[in-house]
N, CA and C atoms as a LAMMPS dump frame, in Angstrom:
ITEM: TIMESTEP
0
ITEM: NUMBER OF ATOMS
327
ITEM: BOX BOUNDS ff ff ff
-5.0000000000000000e+02 5.0000000000000000e+02
-5.0000000000000000e+02 5.0000000000000000e+02
-5.0000000000000000e+02 5.0000000000000000e+02
ITEM: ATOMS id mol type element x y z
1 1 1 N -164.62 -222.502 -58.541
2 1 2 C -165.768 -222.383 -57.667
3 1 3 C -165.327 -221.823 -56.327
4 2 1 N -166.172 -221.013 -55.754
5 2 2 C -165.816 -220.327 -54.521
6 2 3 C -166.146 -221.129 -53.276
7 3 1 N -166.947 -222.177 -53.434
8 3 2 C -167.274 -223.06 -52.314
9 3 3 C -166.617 -224.406 -52.553
10 4 1 N -165.967 -224.934 -51.503
11 4 2 C -165.256 -226.201 -51.611
12 4 3 C -165.816 -227.207 -50.612
13 5 1 N -165.371 -228.452 -50.739
14 5 2 C -165.764 -229.514 -49.822
15 5 3 C -165.327 -229.146 -48.401
16 6 1 N -166.145 -229.491 -47.41
17 6 2 C -165.931 -229.247 -45.976
18 6 3 C -166.116 -227.791 -45.558
19 7 1 N -166.556 -226.906 -46.456
20 7 2 C -166.89 -225.532 -46.073
21 7 3 C -168.227 -225.531 -45.342
22 8 1 N -168.427 -224.537 -44.497
23 8 2 C -169.707 -224.356 -43.825
24 8 3 C -170.494 -223.331 -44.635
25 9 1 N -171.738 -223.672 -44.994
26 9 2 C -172.554 -222.77 -45.809
27 9 3 C -173.932 -222.578 -45.185
28 10 1 N -174.576 -221.46 -45.55
29 10 2 C -175.949 -221.166 -45.18
30 10 3 C -176.782 -221.151 -46.445
31 11 1 N -177.982 -221.721 -46.386
32 11 2 C -178.845 -221.732 -47.557
33 11 3 C -179.644 -220.44 -47.636
34 12 1 N -179.716 -219.877 -48.839
35 12 2 C -180.398 -218.608 -49.071
36 12 3 C -181.808 -218.786 -49.599
37 13 1 N -182.134 -219.956 -50.141
38 13 2 C -183.445 -220.193 -50.725
39 13 3 C -183.823 -221.652 -50.578
40 14 1 N -185.104 -221.935 -50.746
41 14 2 C -185.573 -223.314 -50.697
42 14 3 C -186.233 -223.655 -49.378
43 15 1 N -186.552 -224.93 -49.203
44 15 2 C -187.289 -225.362 -48.014
45 15 3 C -186.459 -225.286 -46.73
46 16 1 N -185.137 -225.275 -46.852
47 16 2 C -184.247 -225.189 -45.683
48 16 3 C -183.572 -223.827 -45.574
49 17 1 N -184.226 -222.773 -46.036
50 17 2 C -183.661 -221.424 -46.039
51 17 3 C -183.242 -221.006 -44.626
52 18 1 N -182.006 -220.478 -44.51
53 18 2 C -181.495 -219.999 -43.233
54 18 3 C -180.729 -221.027 -42.424
55 19 1 N -180.798 -222.295 -42.799
56 19 2 C -180.088 -223.342 -42.065
57 19 3 C -178.654 -223.455 -42.569
58 20 1 N -177.761 -223.922 -41.683
59 20 2 C -176.36 -224.075 -42.063
60 20 3 C -175.962 -225.545 -42.021
61 21 1 N -174.945 -225.88 -42.811
62 21 2 C -174.439 -227.243 -42.85
63 21 3 C -173.095 -227.299 -43.546
64 22 1 N -172.492 -228.492 -43.498
65 22 2 C -171.181 -228.711 -44.097
66 22 3 C -171.343 -229.268 -45.507
67 23 1 N -170.522 -228.792 -46.43
68 23 2 C -170.579 -229.25 -47.812
69 23 3 C -169.972 -230.644 -47.904
70 24 1 N -170.749 -231.602 -48.437
71 24 2 C -170.276 -232.978 -48.59
72 24 3 C -169.625 -233.203 -49.943
73 25 1 N -170.25 -232.676 -51.001
74 25 2 C -169.757 -232.863 -52.364
75 25 3 C -169.952 -231.585 -53.153
76 26 1 N -169.065 -231.38 -54.114
77 26 2 C -169.182 -230.248 -55.036
78 26 3 C -169.178 -230.805 -56.448
79 27 1 N -170.118 -230.344 -57.27
80 27 2 C -170.214 -230.753 -58.669
81 27 3 C -169.991 -229.521 -59.539
82 28 1 N -168.72 -229.178 -59.843
83 28 2 C -168.434 -227.927 -60.556
84 28 3 C -169.015 -227.862 -61.958
85 29 1 N -169.094 -228.993 -62.658
86 29 2 C -169.611 -228.964 -64.031
87 29 3 C -171.106 -228.661 -64.058
88 30 1 N -171.824 -228.979 -62.982
89 30 2 C -173.262 -228.715 -62.907
90 30 3 C -173.593 -227.513 -62.026
91 31 1 N -172.57 -226.878 -61.418
92 31 2 C -172.746 -225.743 -60.514
93 31 3 C -173.658 -226.1 -59.335
94 32 1 N -173.392 -227.269 -58.714
95 32 2 C -174.223 -227.734 -57.611
96 32 3 C -173.365 -228.195 -56.43
97 33 1 N -173.956 -228.118 -55.23
98 33 2 C -173.312 -228.609 -54.017
99 33 3 C -174.303 -229.467 -53.237
100 34 1 N -173.776 -230.422 -52.49
101 34 2 C -174.575 -231.266 -51.622
102 34 3 C -174.19 -230.927 -50.183
103 35 1 N -175.189 -230.562 -49.354
104 35 2 C -174.931 -230.088 -47.993
105 35 3 C -175.483 -231.095 -46.986
106 36 1 N -174.688 -231.398 -45.977
107 36 2 C -175.032 -232.393 -44.961
108 36 3 C -176.288 -231.996 -44.183
109 37 1 N -177.306 -232.865 -44.211
110 37 2 C -178.521 -232.652 -43.425
111 37 3 C -179.512 -231.666 -44.006
112 38 1 N -179.24 -231.094 -45.176
113 38 2 C -180.146 -230.12 -45.782
114 38 3 C -180.595 -230.592 -47.157
115 39 1 N -181.769 -230.141 -47.583
116 39 2 C -182.37 -230.514 -48.861
117 39 3 C -182.5 -232.034 -48.968
118 40 1 N -183.012 -232.643 -47.891
119 40 2 C -183.12 -234.104 -47.834
120 40 3 C -184.281 -234.604 -48.686
121 41 1 N -184.024 -235.639 -49.456
122 41 2 C -185.04 -236.306 -50.242
123 41 3 C -185.141 -237.755 -49.776
124 42 1 N -186.292 -238.37 -50.009
125 42 2 C -186.494 -239.759 -49.619
126 42 3 C -186.612 -240.604 -50.881
127 43 1 N -185.815 -241.663 -50.944
128 43 2 C -185.843 -242.586 -52.074
129 43 3 C -186.378 -243.921 -51.567
130 44 1 N -187.359 -244.463 -52.266
131 44 2 C -187.942 -245.75 -51.886
132 44 3 C -187.273 -246.859 -52.685
133 45 1 N -186.787 -247.874 -51.99
134 45 2 C -186.145 -249.01 -52.643
135 45 3 C -187.033 -250.249 -52.522
136 46 1 N -187.184 -250.965 -53.609
137 46 2 C -187.958 -252.202 -53.605
138 46 3 C -187.133 -253.319 -52.976
139 47 1 N -187.816 -254.315 -52.449
140 47 2 C -187.074 -255.484 -51.951
141 47 3 C -186.466 -256.263 -53.116
142 48 1 N -185.24 -256.707 -52.968
143 48 2 C -184.533 -257.447 -54.03
144 48 3 C -184.791 -258.949 -53.946
145 49 1 N -184.783 -259.479 -52.723
146 49 2 C -184.939 -260.924 -52.547
147 49 3 C -186.291 -261.241 -51.931
148 50 1 N -186.671 -262.49 -52.006
149 50 2 C -187.915 -262.96 -51.403
150 50 3 C -187.834 -262.822 -49.886
151 51 1 N -188.846 -262.237 -49.277
152 51 2 C -188.883 -262.085 -47.82
153 51 3 C -188.18 -260.836 -47.309
154 52 1 N -187.471 -260.136 -48.156
155 52 2 C -186.77 -258.907 -47.752
156 52 3 C -187.753 -257.737 -47.778
157 53 1 N -187.566 -256.769 -46.882
158 53 2 C -188.442 -255.607 -46.837
159 53 3 C -187.889 -254.483 -47.7
160 54 1 N -188.78 -253.632 -48.156
161 54 2 C -188.364 -252.436 -48.878
162 54 3 C -187.801 -251.412 -47.901
163 55 1 N -187.156 -250.374 -48.415
164 55 2 C -186.528 -249.372 -47.55
165 55 3 C -186.836 -247.965 -48.028
166 56 1 N -186.74 -247.033 -47.094
167 56 2 C -186.794 -245.615 -47.422
168 56 3 C -185.442 -245.029 -47.05
169 57 1 N -184.737 -244.484 -48.02
170 57 2 C -183.41 -243.907 -47.777
171 57 3 C -183.496 -242.398 -47.904
172 58 1 N -183.04 -241.693 -46.86
173 58 2 C -182.974 -240.235 -46.888
174 58 3 C -181.577 -239.827 -47.305
175 59 1 N -181.475 -238.915 -48.259
176 59 2 C -180.158 -238.462 -48.695
177 59 3 C -180.212 -236.976 -49.055
178 60 1 N -179.085 -236.255 -48.878
179 60 2 C -179.055 -234.836 -49.244
180 60 3 C -178.905 -234.678 -50.757
181 61 1 N -179.883 -234.068 -51.386
182 61 2 C -179.851 -233.856 -52.83
183 61 3 C -179.007 -232.616 -53.149
184 62 1 N -178.329 -232.61 -54.281
185 62 2 C -177.548 -231.43 -54.663
186 62 3 C -178.457 -230.239 -54.943
187 63 1 N -177.988 -229.05 -54.585
188 63 2 C -178.728 -227.833 -54.873
189 63 3 C -177.809 -226.839 -55.572
190 64 1 N -178.406 -225.862 -56.221
191 64 2 C -177.625 -224.898 -56.986
192 64 3 C -176.707 -224.098 -56.073
193 65 1 N -175.501 -223.844 -56.545
194 65 2 C -174.494 -223.163 -55.735
195 65 3 C -174.89 -221.718 -55.423
196 66 1 N -175.758 -221.133 -56.248
197 66 2 C -176.2 -219.763 -56.006
198 66 3 C -177.118 -219.673 -54.796
199 67 1 N -177.655 -220.811 -54.335
200 67 2 C -178.531 -220.827 -53.165
201 67 3 C -177.771 -221.083 -51.865
202 68 1 N -176.454 -221.198 -51.931
203 68 2 C -175.635 -221.421 -50.739
204 68 3 C -174.612 -220.295 -50.617
205 69 1 N -174.415 -219.818 -49.383
206 69 2 C -173.439 -218.756 -49.134
207 69 3 C -172.466 -219.203 -48.06
208 70 1 N -171.196 -218.964 -48.307
209 70 2 C -170.125 -219.393 -47.408
210 70 3 C -170.196 -218.671 -46.064
211 71 1 N -169.946 -219.42 -44.974
212 71 2 C -169.827 -218.839 -43.637
213 71 3 C -168.341 -218.766 -43.323
214 72 1 N -167.847 -217.565 -43.034
215 72 2 C -166.421 -217.362 -42.752
216 72 3 C -166.047 -218.076 -41.451
217 73 1 N -164.993 -218.9 -41.458
218 73 2 C -164.585 -219.588 -40.228
219 73 3 C -163.992 -218.646 -39.177
220 74 1 N -163.529 -217.474 -39.587
221 74 2 C -162.913 -216.526 -38.644
222 74 3 C -163.958 -215.65 -37.953
223 75 1 N -164.815 -214.965 -38.75
224 75 2 C -165.779 -214.028 -38.161
225 75 3 C -167.158 -214.65 -37.948
226 76 1 N -167.436 -215.803 -38.572
227 76 2 C -168.698 -216.493 -38.368
228 76 3 C -169.886 -215.914 -39.107
229 77 1 N -169.647 -214.973 -40.013
230 77 2 C -170.729 -214.351 -40.778
231 77 3 C -170.777 -214.921 -42.189
232 78 1 N -171.966 -214.854 -42.808
233 78 2 C -172.047 -215.246 -44.204
234 78 3 C -171.371 -214.173 -45.037
235 79 1 N -170.588 -214.6 -46.01
236 79 2 C -169.787 -213.642 -46.755
237 79 3 C -169.598 -214.072 -48.195
238 80 1 N -169.305 -213.087 -49.034
239 80 2 C -168.896 -213.386 -50.393
240 80 3 C -167.396 -213.669 -50.365
241 81 1 N -166.91 -214.273 -51.426
242 81 2 C -165.505 -214.686 -51.457
243 81 3 C -164.739 -213.853 -52.469
244 82 1 N -163.573 -213.403 -52.065
245 82 2 C -162.663 -212.677 -52.936
246 82 3 C -161.407 -213.533 -53.075
247 83 1 N -160.609 -213.269 -54.081
248 83 2 C -159.35 -213.993 -54.266
249 83 3 C -158.201 -213 -54.245
250 84 1 N -157.047 -213.452 -53.727
251 84 2 C -155.838 -212.644 -53.846
252 84 3 C -154.636 -213.574 -53.93
253 85 1 N -153.543 -213.067 -54.485
254 85 2 C -152.306 -213.841 -54.545
255 85 3 C -151.405 -213.402 -53.412
256 86 1 N -150.739 -214.369 -52.809
257 86 2 C -149.909 -214.094 -51.639
258 86 3 C -148.504 -213.661 -52.028
259 87 1 N -147.932 -212.821 -51.177
260 87 2 C -146.528 -212.451 -51.319
261 87 3 C -145.706 -213.39 -50.439
262 88 1 N -144.404 -213.336 -50.548
263 88 2 C -143.512 -214.199 -49.764
264 88 3 C -143.603 -213.853 -48.272
265 89 1 N -143.417 -214.867 -47.428
266 89 2 C -143.37 -214.647 -45.987
267 89 3 C -144.701 -214.77 -45.269
268 90 1 N -145.738 -215.221 -45.925
269 90 2 C -147.036 -215.351 -45.267
270 90 3 C -147.361 -216.808 -44.911
271 91 1 N -146.362 -217.687 -44.918
272 91 2 C -146.56 -219.074 -44.519
273 91 3 C -146.887 -220.01 -45.664
274 92 1 N -147.398 -219.487 -46.753
275 92 2 C -147.707 -220.313 -47.919
276 92 3 C -146.778 -219.917 -49.057
277 93 1 N -146.929 -220.593 -50.194
278 93 2 C -146.06 -220.316 -51.335
279 93 3 C -146.306 -218.92 -51.897
280 94 1 N -145.249 -218.325 -52.405
281 94 2 C -145.372 -217.011 -53.037
282 94 3 C -146.175 -217.152 -54.327
283 95 1 N -147.1 -216.236 -54.54
284 95 2 C -147.909 -216.249 -55.745
285 95 3 C -149.084 -217.209 -55.7
286 96 1 N -149.322 -217.835 -54.536
287 96 2 C -150.439 -218.771 -54.418
288 96 3 C -151.759 -218.001 -54.328
289 97 1 N -152.769 -218.478 -55.059
290 97 2 C -154.076 -217.852 -55.075
291 97 3 C -154.901 -218.412 -53.911
292 98 1 N -155.419 -217.544 -53.047
293 98 2 C -156.188 -217.966 -51.882
294 98 3 C -157.528 -217.24 -51.833
295 99 1 N -158.48 -217.86 -51.126
296 99 2 C -159.789 -217.227 -50.923
297 99 3 C -159.723 -216.294 -49.724
298 100 1 N -160.434 -215.163 -49.814
299 100 2 C -160.418 -214.16 -48.753
300 100 3 C -161.856 -213.755 -48.429
301 101 1 N -162.163 -213.604 -47.138
302 101 2 C -163.471 -213.138 -46.678
303 101 3 C -163.605 -211.66 -47.005
304 102 1 N -164.727 -211.264 -47.604
305 102 2 C -164.937 -209.863 -47.976
306 102 3 C -165.205 -208.992 -46.759
307 103 1 N -165.682 -209.579 -45.641
308 103 2 C -166.04 -208.782 -44.464
309 103 3 C -164.858 -208.542 -43.529
310 104 1 N -164.132 -209.628 -43.185
311 104 2 C -163.045 -209.472 -42.219
312 104 3 C -161.659 -209.488 -42.859
313 105 1 N -161.597 -209.686 -44.18
314 105 2 C -160.34 -209.681 -44.957
315 105 3 C -159.344 -210.75 -44.542
316 106 1 N -159.838 -211.839 -43.916
317 106 2 C -158.964 -212.951 -43.505
318 106 3 C -158.937 -214.029 -44.574
319 107 1 N -157.819 -214.756 -44.651
320 107 2 C -157.671 -215.843 -45.61
321 107 3 C -158.501 -217.037 -45.149
322 108 1 N -159.275 -217.639 -46.077
323 108 2 C -160.131 -218.793 -45.758
324 108 3 C -159.459 -220.036 -46.322
325 109 1 N -158.618 -220.723 -45.696
326 109 2 C -158.086 -221.999 -46.177
327 109 3 C -157.179 -222.59 -45.157
């Protein structure tokens, strides 16, 4: 998956289109991501004990990964992700696969 936990993303579709947030969880088997403060749903909980009040809990629901686009930490623009393997001497292991911004060609990690 091209989007990972703690990445900054912009939503491309849905009720929060155009808003940005941080990725809280990634569900690769379902192709979904959960973004902080976006796509919020309200869940109503019944009272469990006598005299206790019910609650409304707001939580970010997972949305399809195709509706989120990565924001490059270097250039600050929304971008697609490319991959490349590193050569020796670039600070990381030789042959390591890294994500690269398609616009500014900088390594994202």
